[in-house]
N, C-alpha and C positions, 0 to 999 in steps of 0.2 A: 332384710337388706343383705346383700352379698358383701364379701370382704373386698372384692376387686372394685375400685372406684370407676373403672371403665364400663362395667356391666350395669345396665339400668334394670332394676327390679320393678319399677313402677309401670312397666308396659304389660305386666301380667295381672289380670283381674283376679282378685281373690275373694272368697266368701269371708264372712265375719270370723269363721273358725280357722282361717288360714289356708284352707284347701283351695286349689285352683278352680275357678268357676268355669263351667263349660261355656263356650262361645259359639256363635253361629245359629243358624235356624235349622231345626230338624225338618226334613221333608219326607213324606211318605213315598212309597214306591209308585202309587197312583199319580201323585203330583210330579214325580220325576219323569214318568212316561208321558204325561201331558206336556211337559217341557220339550221332550223329544219330538212329539207330534207337532207342536207349535213351531219349533225350530225348522222342521222339514217343510212345513207349510209356508213359512216365510221365505225359505230358500227357493222353493218351487215358484213362488210368486215373483221373486227376483229374476229367476231364469226366464219366466214367461215375458216379463217386461223387457229384458235384454233382447229376447228374440223378436219382440214386437218393434223394437227400435232399430233393428238391423235386418233388412230382408235377406241379406246374403247368408246369414247364419241362423235364420229363423227356425228352420226345421231341427237343427241340432239342439237348440235351446229348448224347444218344445219336447224333444226326446228326453233331455235331461230332466225337465220338469215332470214328465210322466214317470221316469225312474224314481224321482224323489217322492212322488205321490204313492207309488207302489210300496216303497219302504215305509212311508207314513201309515198306510193301511195295514201293513204287516205288523208294525209296532203297536198299533191301536188294538188289533185283534189278539195278538199274542200277549200283549200287556194286560189284557183283561179290562179294557175300558168299557164298562157296561153302558155308559151314557153316550157311546160313540154315535149312535143314530145312523142316519143315512150318510154314506161317504160321498163327498163331492170332489171331483177332480179340480185341479187348479184351472180356472177359466182364463182364456185369452182376453186381454183388454179390448173393449169394444171401441174405445176412442184412443187417442194418443196416451200412452201410459206415462209412467213416472220417468222414463228415459233410461239410457244405458248406464250412466254413472250411479244413479240411485238404485237401479236394478241390481247392479254389481255389488253395491254395499249391502242390500237386503240379502242377496245370495250368500255372501261371505258371512254376514251376521247370523243368518239362519243356520248355516252349516256349523258354525262355531258353537252356537247354542245347543243344537241337537247333539253334537259330538260330546260336549261337556256333560249333558244330561245322560247320554248313553254310558259314559264312564261312571257316572254316579249310580246308575242302575246296575251296571256290571259289578262294581266294587262294593257298594254299600247295601244293595238290596238282594240281588239274585246270586251273586258269586258265579256267574256264568260267563265263560270266556267268549262265547259267541257274541254277546252284547259288546264286549270289549273289542272284538275284531271289527264289528261294524263301526264302532267309534273310531278306530284307527283308520278305516277306509274313508270315513267322513273327514278326518283330519287331513288325509292325503288330498281329498278334493279341495279342502280349504287352502292347502299349500299351493295347489295348482291354480286356484282362483286368484291368489295374490299375484300370479304372473300374467293375469289377463290385463291387457291395456285398459285404460280408463276411457277409451274411445271405442266405437263400434267397428273397428277395422280388423277384428280377429275372429276366425272361424273355429269353434271348438270341435274336438273329436270326442263323441260320447263313448 
């Protein structure tokens, strides 16, 4: 216990010998790269659904989805995912998709997940600033995405 009554020592988990216990879940590099690939897949899917729900900006959203697919393919191949198998591009919805608002949410959530996983790869596993640069670029995409209106009256510039 600390001498200062304002500081709470019970928030720190300790081992029986008094040492601070490690917290969190350790994740391998392979799992981190899988998180990047899945996040980019979710973001591309959201972009396709936003394009399907607004004919005026359909082409731009499909270009963005294609760009995210290319980044996803690059991460999978350079990340050494041996079980990658056949790469499939994000497909356009055949029927009415999930709509603009849910597509926007998937787009933002996917980019956020991919960016955080890329930071983890860059800082914890590879120590490569190139991965960190891609994470920063994805964070910028996320910031721009928060400015997207929740209705389909906005045309993106890829």
